[in-house]
LOTIRO-415405 format. One record per residue: y, x, z of N, C-alpha, C, O in turn. Coordinates in steps of 0.1 Angstrom, whole numbers. Each point is the difference from the previous one (the first is absolute). Layout:
<rs>
<<Y X Z> <Y X Z> <Y X Z> <Y X Z>>,
...
</rs>
This chain:
<rs>
<<-112 316 -690> <-6 14 13> <-15 -2 1> <-6 -9 5>>,
<<0 23 -14> <-16 0 -5> <-5 10 19> <7 8 6>>,
<<-22 -14 -5> <-3 11 10> <-15 -1 -3> <-6 -10 -5>>,
<<1 21 8> <-15 -4 -4> <-5 5 17> <2 11 5>>,
<<-7 -21 -2> <-10 -2 15> <-10 8 6> <-2 1 12>>,
<<-6 7 -23> <-11 2 1> <1 12 -9> <1 -3 -12>>,
<<-2 17 15> <-3 13 -10> <-6 10 6> <1 0 13>>,
<<-8 10 -20> <-11 14 4> <10 7 -5> <0 1 -13>>,
<<7 4 17> <12 11 -10> <-2 14 7> <7 10 0>>,
<<-22 -14 10> <5 14 13> <-16 9 -7> <-7 8 6>>,
<<6 -11 -18> <-8 13 -8> <8 8 -4> <10 -3 -6>>,
<<-16 19 9> <4 10 -5> <-2 7 -13> <8 7 -6>>,
<<-18 -11 3> <-3 4 -14> <2 -16 -14> <0 3 -12>>,
<<0 -18 18> <-1 -7 -11> <13 0 -11> <0 -3 -12>>,
<<10 7 21> <12 -8 -7> <6 11 -11> <6 -3 -9>>,
<<-9 14 12> <9 8 -9> <8 12 14> <-4 7 9>>,
<<17 -9 -16> <12 9 7> <5 -11 4> <5 -9 -7>>,
<<-5 8 26> <4 -11 3> <19 -10 1> <4 -11 3>>,
<<0 25 -7> <15 -4 2> <3 -8 -11> <8 -9 0>>,
<<-15 13 -12> <-1 -2 -13> <-4 -19 1> <5 -8 -7>>,
<<-13 6 16> <-9 -11 1> <13 -14 8> <1 -12 -2>>,
<<9 23 10> <7 -7 6> <13 -3 -6> <8 -8 6>>,
<<-5 14 -14> <12 -2 -9> <2 -13 -9> <8 -8 -4>>,
<<-24 12 3> <-8 -12 -16> <3 -8 14> <11 -4 -4>>,
<<-11 -1 15> <-8 -14 6> <15 -3 2> <1 -12 -3>>,
<<10 16 5> <14 -1 4> <8 -2 -18> <9 -7 -3>>,
<<-13 12 -2> <6 -3 -18> <-8 -12 -1> <4 -7 -9>>,
<<-16 2 15> <-2 -10 -9> <4 -14 7> <-4 -10 -6>>,
<<12 8 19> <5 -7 7> <-12 -7 9> <-2 -12 -1>>,
<<-8 22 9> <-4 0 10> <8 1 10> <5 11 0>>,
<<0 -22 14> <8 5 8> <-5 1 11> <8 2 9>>,
<<-22 -4 -2> <-12 7 11> <-12 -4 -2> <-4 -11 -3>>,
<<-1 22 6> <-16 -1 -2> <-7 3 18> <7 7 8>>,
<<-16 -13 -6> <-7 4 8> <-11 9 -1> <-8 -3 -9>>,
<<6 12 16> <-13 9 -5> <-10 5 12> <1 7 9>>,
<<-12 -16 -13> <-7 -3 9> <-14 13 1> <-4 5 -10>>,
<<-2 -2 25> <-11 11 3> <-15 -9 0> <-1 -12 -1>>,
<<-8 20 2> <-12 -1 1> <-5 11 6> <-8 5 -7>>,
<<9 -3 12> <-3 11 11> <12 6 6> <11 -2 -4>>,
<<-14 11 16> <18 8 4> <-3 6 -3> <-5 5 10>>,
<<3 4 -19> <7 14 -4> <9 -9 -15> <12 0 -4>>,
<<-21 -7 -2> <8 -12 -11> <17 -7 7> <11 0 -4>>,
<<-19 -8 16> <19 1 6> <10 7 1> <12 -2 -1>>,
<<-22 13 4> <13 12 9> <10 0 -15> <12 0 -1>>,
<<-23 1 -10> <8 0 -14> <5 -7 -6> <7 2 -10>>,
<<-9 -12 17> <7 -13 -10> <20 2 10> <12 0 -4>>,
<<-19 1 18> <10 3 9> <12 11 -5> <12 -3 -1>>,
<<-16 17 -1> <12 9 -1> <-1 -3 -19> <6 9 -5>>,
<<-11 -17 -3> <9 -3 -9> <12 -13 4> <11 -3 -4>>,
<<-17 -1 11> <12 -13 3> <12 8 3> <11 -4 -6>>,
<<-11 16 15> <13 6 5> <6 8 -12> <12 4 1>>,
<<-17 -2 -7> <4 4 -15> <9 -4 -11> <8 6 -7>>,
<<-12 -23 9> <8 -7 -11> <0 -11 7> <-10 -8 2>>,
<<28 8 1> <2 -15 3> <-8 -13 -7> <-6 -6 8>>,
<<6 3 -16> <-10 -13 -7> <-13 -3 10> <-4 -11 3>>,
<<-3 23 1> <-14 2 4> <-1 -7 16> <6 0 10>>,
<<-19 -8 -15> <-1 -5 19> <-17 1 0> <-7 0 -10>>,
<<5 0 23> <-17 4 0> <-7 -4 12> <4 2 11>>,
<<-17 -9 -14> <-9 -6 12> <-10 8 -1> <-2 4 -12>>,
<<-6 1 21> <-9 9 11> <-10 -6 -1> <1 -12 4>>,
<<-12 16 -7> <-16 -10 9> <-13 8 -8> <1 10 -6>>,
<<-9 -14 8> <-14 1 -4> <-3 -12 -5> <1 -11 5>>,
<<-9 16 -18> <-1 -12 -10> <-15 6 4> <-3 11 5>>,
<<-6 -24 -8> <-14 -4 9> <-11 12 -11> <-10 5 5>>,
<<14 -3 -15> <-10 11 -7> <6 11 6> <-9 7 4>>,
<<17 -5 -2> <4 19 4> <-1 -3 19> <8 5 8>>,
<<-18 -11 -5> <-3 3 16> <-6 11 7> <-1 5 11>>,
<<-4 0 -24> <-12 12 3> <13 13 1> <-2 10 7>>,
<<9 -12 -10> <20 13 4> <-4 -3 12> <-8 9 3>>,
<<9 -17 6> <6 -4 12> <-2 8 8> <-11 -1 5>>,
<<22 15 4> <-8 0 13> <8 -6 11> <10 -6 -1>>,
<<-16 9 13> <6 -4 13> <12 -1 0> <2 8 -9>>,
<<11 -14 13> <10 3 8> <10 -4 -16> <12 -2 1>>,
<<-20 1 -16> <11 -7 -12> <8 -12 4> <12 0 0>>,
<<-20 -9 3> <10 -12 5> <15 1 5> <11 -4 -5>>,
<<-18 12 17> <17 8 7> <9 2 -7> <11 -6 0>>,
<<-18 20 -9> <12 11 -9> <2 -14 -10> <12 -3 -1>>,
<<-20 -4 -5> <8 -18 -11> <11 -1 10> <11 2 -5>>,
<<-11 -3 13> <9 -14 6> <11 14 2> <11 -3 -3>>,
<<-12 14 6> <13 12 3> <4 0 -17> <12 2 -5>>,
<<-22 -3 -3> <12 -1 -11> <6 -12 -6> <8 0 -9>>,
<<-14 -14 18> <9 -11 -2> <12 -3 8> <6 -11 1>>,
<<-4 27 4> <11 -7 10> <14 1 -11> <11 -5 0>>,
<<-17 14 -7> <10 5 -13> <9 -14 -3> <-4 -12 2>>,
<<19 16 -7> <8 -15 -2> <-4 -4 -11> <2 -12 -2>>,
<<-10 21 -10> <-3 -5 -9> <-11 -9 -6> <-1 -7 -11>>,
<<-9 11 27> <-15 -5 0> <-3 -17 2> <3 -8 9>>,
<<-9 7 -19> <2 -20 -2> <-7 -10 5> <2 -12 0>>,
<<-14 22 5> <-14 -15 -4> <-6 12 3> <3 11 -3>>,
<<-17 -15 13> <-11 6 2> <-10 -5 -10> <-3 -12 0>>,
<<-4 23 -13> <-8 -4 -7> <-4 11 -16> <10 6 -4>>,
<<-20 -4 -3> <-2 -13 0> <-18 -3 8> <-11 7 0>>,
<<14 -17 5> <-15 1 7> <-7 -15 -5> <5 -7 -8>>,
<<-13 5 13> <-14 -12 -1> <-14 1 -3> <-6 9 6>>,
<<1 -14 -12> <-17 1 -6> <1 4 -13> <9 -4 -8>>,
<<-19 14 7> <-4 2 -17> <-18 0 -3> <-6 10 -1>>,
<<-1 -25 0> <-13 5 2> <-7 0 -12> <-11 -4 -2>>,
<<21 11 -11> <-2 1 -10> <-12 7 -3> <-9 -6 -7>>,
<<7 22 11> <-9 10 0> <-10 -5 8> <-1 -9 9>>,
<<-10 18 -16> <-19 0 10> <5 10 15> <4 12 1>>,
<<-7 -21 7> <-5 9 12> <11 -1 8> <1 7 10>>,
<<9 -15 -13> <10 -3 7> <-3 -1 15> <-10 -7 4>>,
<<18 13 5> <1 -6 13> <9 -9 3> <12 3 4>>,
<<-18 -15 -4> <12 -9 3> <4 -3 16> <10 -6 1>>,
<<-17 10 11> <-1 -2 10> <12 10 4> <10 -5 5>>,
<<-10 18 -8> <12 8 0> <12 -2 -3> <10 3 7>>,
<<-12 -9 -20> <11 -7 -11> <9 -9 10> <11 2 4>>,
<<-21 -12 -2> <4 -10 8> <9 3 12> <10 -7 3>>,
<<-16 18 3> <7 3 15> <14 9 -2> <8 0 10>>,
<<-6 6 -20> <9 7 -9> <12 -7 1> <9 3 8>>,
<<-11 -17 -20> <7 -9 -3> <6 -9 15> <12 -3 0>>,
<<-19 0 8> <2 -3 12> <10 9 5> <11 -6 0>>,
<<-11 19 5> <7 8 3> <12 3 -5> <10 3 8>>,
<<-10 -3 -19> <7 1 -8> <15 -11 2> <12 2 0>>,
<<-19 -11 0> <9 -18 3> <8 0 12> <11 -5 2>>,
<<-19 14 7> <4 3 11> <15 9 0> <12 -3 2>>,
<<-18 15 -4> <10 11 -6> <12 -13 0> <6 -2 10>>,
<<-5 -5 -22> <16 1 -10> <6 -10 13> <12 1 1>>,
<<-19 -10 11> <1 -10 0> <4 6 17> <5 -7 8>>,
<<-8 24 -5> <10 5 12> <12 2 -8> <11 -5 3>>,
<<-12 13 -12> <13 4 -7> <10 -10 -7> <9 4 -8>>,
<<-12 -16 13> <8 -13 -6> <0 7 -14> <10 8 -2>>,
<<-18 -8 -9> <-3 1 -12> <-9 -7 -9> <-12 0 3>>,
<<18 -8 -14> <-11 -5 -9> <-12 12 -5> <0 12 5>>,
<<-9 -18 -14> <-14 6 -3> <-3 -7 -13> <0 -11 -4>>,
<<-3 21 -1> <-2 3 -14> <-19 -6 -5> <-7 10 3>>,
<<0 -19 -7> <-13 -4 -1> <-4 8 -11> <10 1 -7>>,
<<-19 3 4> <-10 2 -11> <-13 -9 7> <-4 2 11>>,
<<-2 -12 -20> <-13 -1 -2> <-2 -2 -11> <7 -3 -9>>,
<<-27 7 9> <-4 -1 -16> <-18 -1 5> <-8 7 6>>,
<<8 -18 -11> <-16 -6 2> <-2 -5 13> <-12 -1 4>>,
<<24 -4 4> <-1 2 16> <6 -13 2> <5 -2 10>>,
<<-5 -6 -18> <16 -10 5> <-7 -11 11> <9 -4 8>>,
<<-22 -1 -6> <-1 -8 13> <2 14 5> <7 5 -8>>,
<<-9 5 19> <-1 10 7> <15 3 -1> <5 2 11>>,
<<-1 -1 -18> <20 5 1> <3 -20 4> <3 4 11>>,
<<-2 -12 -11> <3 -12 3> <-4 0 14> <8 -1 9>>,
<<-22 3 -7> <-1 -3 17> <5 13 8> <3 -3 12>>,
<<-3 16 -16> <9 10 8> <15 -7 4> <3 -3 12>>,
<<2 2 -19> <13 -8 -4> <5 -10 11> <10 -1 6>>,
<<-27 -10 -5> <4 -13 9> <-3 3 12> <6 -7 9>>,
<<-16 19 -4> <-4 6 10> <12 6 9> <3 -1 12>>,
<<3 6 -21> <15 12 3> <11 -5 -7> <8 7 -7>>,
<<-7 -20 9> <14 -7 -3> <10 1 8> <10 -6 -2>>,
<<-11 13 13> <9 5 13> <9 11 -5> <12 2 4>>,
<<-23 7 -17> <8 11 -1> <12 -3 -13> <9 7 -3>>,
<<-11 -17 -2> <7 -6 -9> <14 -2 2> <6 -4 -9>>,
<<-1 7 19> <15 -1 4> <11 2 -7> <9 -8 -1>>,
<<-9 25 -6> <10 3 -4> <-8 -1 -25> <1 6 -11>>,
<<-7 -17 18> <-2 -7 -17> <-11 12 -6> <-3 9 8>>,
<<-4 -8 -21> <-8 5 -10> <-2 -4 -14> <-1 -12 -1>>,
<<1 19 -10> <-6 -3 -11> <-13 3 -7> <-5 11 2>>,
<<0 -20 -9> <-15 2 -7> <7 8 -11> <7 -7 -7>>,
<<-8 23 5> <2 4 -10> <-12 -3 -9> <-12 -1 3>>,
<<23 1 -18> <-6 0 -14> <-12 -13 1> <-12 -2 -3>>,
<<18 -3 6> <-8 -15 7> <-10 -4 -22> <7 -2 -10>>,
<<-17 2 12> <-10 -9 -10> <-11 -13 5> <-11 -2 -7>>,
<<13 -6 17> <-9 -5 3> <-1 -16 -1> <1 -5 -12>>,
<<-4 -3 21> <0 -16 -7> <11 0 5> <6 8 6>>,
<<-4 -26 -11> <8 -9 7> <6 -2 10> <11 -1 5>>,
<<-27 1 -5> <-6 -6 16> <3 17 11> <3 -2 11>>,
<<-4 9 -13> <1 8 8> <16 6 1> <6 2 11>>,
<<0 0 -24> <14 -2 6> <5 -6 10> <5 5 10>>,
<<-6 -20 -13> <0 -14 9> <1 9 18> <9 0 10>>,
<<-20 5 -12> <-7 -2 15> <11 17 3> <0 3 12>>,
<<6 6 -21> <8 10 7> <11 -3 6> <6 4 10>>,
<<-2 -16 -22> <11 -7 -1> <8 -6 16> <11 2 6>>,
<<-23 -9 -4> <-3 -6 14> <3 12 11> <7 -4 10>>,
<<-10 13 -10> <0 9 9> <12 4 -1> <2 7 11>>,
<<7 -7 -16> <17 5 -1> <-3 13 -13> <9 8 1>>,
<<-17 -5 -11> <-3 12 -3> <5 -1 -15> <-4 -10 -6>>,
<<15 21 -1> <2 0 -11> <-9 3 -9> <-11 3 4>>,
<<12 -4 -18> <-9 2 -11> <5 6 -8> <8 -6 -6>>,
<<-11 18 3> <3 11 -11> <-6 0 -14> <-12 1 -1>>,
<<18 -2 -7> <-4 2 -15> <-2 15 -7> <9 9 2>>,
<<-19 -6 -9> <0 14 -6> <-1 -4 -14> <2 -11 -5>>,
<<-6 25 -4> <1 -6 -11> <-7 -2 -5> <1 2 -12>>,
<<-21 -12 19> <-9 -8 -9> <8 -15 -1> <-3 -5 -11>>,
<<11 -2 19> <8 -8 -4> <5 0 -19> <2 -10 -6>>,
<<-2 24 0> <5 -1 -10> <-11 -1 -14> <2 1 -12>>,
<<-12 -2 21> <-15 6 -4> <-3 -13 -13> <0 -12 4>>,
<<-3 15 -16> <3 -19 -6> <-20 -4 7> <-5 -11 3>>,
<<0 20 -2> <-11 -9 10> <2 -5 15> <-10 -4 6>>,
<<23 4 1> <5 -3 13> <2 -16 3> <7 -5 8>>,
<<-15 -2 -15> <-2 -19 5> <6 0 7> <12 -4 1>>,
<<-22 12 13> <-4 -11 12> <13 11 8> <5 -5 10>>,
<<-1 13 -12> <13 6 4> <14 -6 1> <8 -4 9>>,
<<-8 5 -29> <6 -13 -4> <10 -10 9> <12 -1 1>>,
<<-22 -6 5> <-1 -11 4> <5 1 14> <8 -7 7>>,
<<-16 16 -5> <4 0 19> <19 5 -1> <8 -2 9>>,
<<-6 9 -20> <13 7 4> <11 -15 -2> <10 -2 8>>,
<<-13 -8 -18> <8 -12 0> <6 -10 14> <10 -7 0>>,
<<-21 10 13> <-2 -9 8> <1 10 14> <-6 -2 10>>,
<<14 14 -12> <5 8 13> <11 -10 0> <4 -7 -9>>,
<<1 7 23> <15 -3 -1> <10 9 -3> <-3 12 1>>,
<<14 -14 -5> <9 10 1> <3 14 5> <2 11 -5>>,
<<-4 -19 21> <8 15 9> <-17 3 6> <-4 -2 12>>,
<<0 5 -21> <-15 4 8> <-3 11 -9> <-5 11 6>>,
<<7 -12 -23> <-4 8 -10> <7 16 3> <9 2 8>>,
<<-15 7 -16> <-1 14 2> <-7 2 -17> <-7 -6 -7>>,
<<13 16 7> <1 12 -13> <-3 9 1> <7 6 9>>,
<<-18 3 -15> <-6 16 -2> <-2 3 -9> <0 -8 -10>>,
<<-4 23 8> <-8 8 -5> <-15 5 3> <-10 1 -8>>,
<<12 3 19> <-16 9 3> <5 10 -6> <-4 9 7>>,
<<11 -5 -15> <-4 15 -7> <-3 4 7> <0 -4 12>>,
<<-7 18 -17> <-3 5 -17> <-12 -10 -4> <-8 4 -8>>,
<<8 -18 14> <-15 -8 -6> <7 -11 -4> <12 -1 3>>,
<<-20 -9 -11> <-4 -8 0> <18 -6 -13> <6 -11 1>>,
<<-4 22 -10> <10 -5 -6> <0 -12 -10> <-8 -4 -8>>,
<<20 -2 13> <2 -14 -12> <-3 2 -12> <-2 11 -4>>,
<<2 -24 -3> <-2 -8 -14> <16 8 -2> <6 3 11>>,
<<-1 1 -23> <-9 12 -10> <-4 11 1> <-9 5 -8>>,
<<15 2 21> <-5 12 4> <-15 3 8> <0 9 8>>,
<<-10 -15 -9> <-15 -5 4> <-5 13 -4> <0 5 -11>>,
<<-3 1 21> <-11 9 -3> <11 17 -4> <-4 10 -6>>,
<<16 -12 11> <12 16 1> <-7 -2 15> <-9 -7 6>>,
<<23 19 -4> <2 2 13> <12 -9 2> <7 -6 -8>>,
<<-6 5 21> <10 -14 3> <9 8 13> <-3 8 9>>,
<<13 -15 -14> <14 6 13> <5 -11 3> <-1 -12 -5>>,
<<7 16 13> <11 -19 6> <5 -7 -13> <-1 -12 -3>>,
<<8 27 -4> <14 -12 -8> <-11 -8 -11> <5 -7 -9>>,
<<-19 8 9> <-10 -13 -6> <6 -14 11> <-2 -11 -3>>,
<<8 14 12> <-5 -12 8> <7 -14 -4> <-5 -12 3>>,
<<17 15 -11> <7 -6 -16> <-10 -13 -7> <3 -12 1>>,
<<-13 17 -6> <-7 -8 -1> <-12 -8 6> <-9 -5 -6>>,
<<10 7 20> <-3 -13 4> <9 -8 6> <-4 -12 1>>,
<<11 13 3> <13 -4 0> <4 -12 -11> <7 -10 2>>,
<<-12 14 -14> <5 -4 -11> <-12 -11 0> <3 -9 -7>>,
<<-14 8 11> <-14 -4 0> <2 -7 7> <-5 -10 -6>>,
<<8 7 16> <-1 -9 19> <17 -7 -6> <2 -12 3>>,
<<4 16 -7> <10 -12 -4> <-2 -7 -14> <6 -10 -2>>,
<<-15 15 -7> <-6 -14 -6> <-6 -7 0> <1 -11 -6>>,
<<-13 16 16> <-8 -8 4> <6 -12 9> <-3 -11 1>>,
<<16 19 6> <0 -12 10> <14 -12 -1> <4 -9 7>>,
<<1 16 -24> <11 -9 -2> <13 5 4> <10 -6 -2>>,
<<-10 18 7> <13 8 6> <9 7 -11> <-5 5 -10>>,
<<18 -4 11> <6 11 -6> <-8 11 3> <-11 -2 6>>,
<<18 17 -10> <-8 5 8> <15 12 12> <-2 9 8>>,
<<12 -14 -10> <13 0 9> <-7 -8 10> <-5 7 8>>,
<<4 -16 -7> <-5 -11 14> <-13 5 3> <-4 -4 11>>,
<<-3 12 -17> <-16 5 6> <6 13 5> <3 0 12>>,
<<-2 7 -17> <4 17 8> <11 -3 11> <-1 5 11>>,
<<11 -13 -13> <6 -3 12> <-12 -1 11> <-6 9 6>>,
<<3 -24 -5> <-12 0 11> <-6 10 0> <5 7 9>>,
<<-13 -2 -13> <-8 10 4> <5 8 9> <-5 4 10>>,
<<18 1 -17> <6 9 7> <3 -1 18> <-4 6 10>>,
<<16 -23 -12> <-8 -6 14> <-11 1 5> <-2 7 10>>,
<<-8 -14 -14> <-15 2 5> <2 15 9> <2 2 12>>,
<<-1 7 -23> <-4 15 2> <7 4 19> <-4 5 10>>,
<<17 -12 -15> <6 6 14> <-5 -7 13> <-3 6 10>>,
<<4 -19 -12> <-5 -6 12> <-12 1 7> <-2 -1 12>>,
<<-8 5 -22> <-11 7 5> <-2 17 7> <-6 5 10>>,
<<15 0 -21> <-4 14 6> <17 4 6> <9 7 -5>>,
<<-9 -14 17> <20 2 4> <1 12 2> <12 1 1>>,
<<-20 15 2> <6 11 -3> <8 2 -13> <9 9 0>>,
<<-12 -16 -14> <9 1 -10> <11 -3 -1> <7 2 -10>>,
<<-2 -10 25> <14 -3 -3> <11 13 11> <11 1 4>>,
<<-21 5 -3> <7 8 10> <5 14 -7> <9 7 5>>,
<<-15 -5 -13> <9 10 -11> <5 1 -12> <1 9 -8>>,
<<2 -25 7> <5 -4 -16> <0 -15 1> <-4 -8 8>>,
<<10 7 -24> <0 -17 4> <-7 -8 -11> <-1 -12 1>>,
</rs>
């Protein structure tokens, strides 16, 4: 069984014909995909897609770089979306200090507020962290009471030491296309030490296509390449790893179990 635990299929103009894309994913053997929002509109779009296609589920939340789109009441509207049987997580949320003039205090407030929202909804949350490892870890530690329903570090590219800190907090670690890149020595080493019951895989489509498709439009069917590289690094069979990741996803995102096997 193959699951892509983090993709952005909720672009109206990136993938061409939506129905054709979905047929392609099913024919490629992709069993489930979590379609992840980055603001209210994209979250609502993902929720609507999940209702149209049986193998799609969704997450809703505000990415740190999209907080400029936030309007009063949007967190309440996000919560309403997640009342859906297919709303599996709050996300993606977190910190992104990559761009100049980033409003770091606003990002920290929104991160903590959405962690609390996930706790209130009894849902896990999906963490984005770029150029902000220390502050991300600090906020998670300061608000560890909101980790009761779990969380995942999405598209992990940090150090082994940082990964171990997240693991101590009970988080899952998810790997995306960069683990397949030829210069990915650090993330390769991290992938080897993640406990089998804490590892996940994703594409982060349409971004970060894995080798040998790097530089092209990414889709969830490419998650197989990430599974293959992780299995190679960890000395596991593809079947063993894919079964474990499928189990892990259903353990973290519990609502996946409510509408399918």
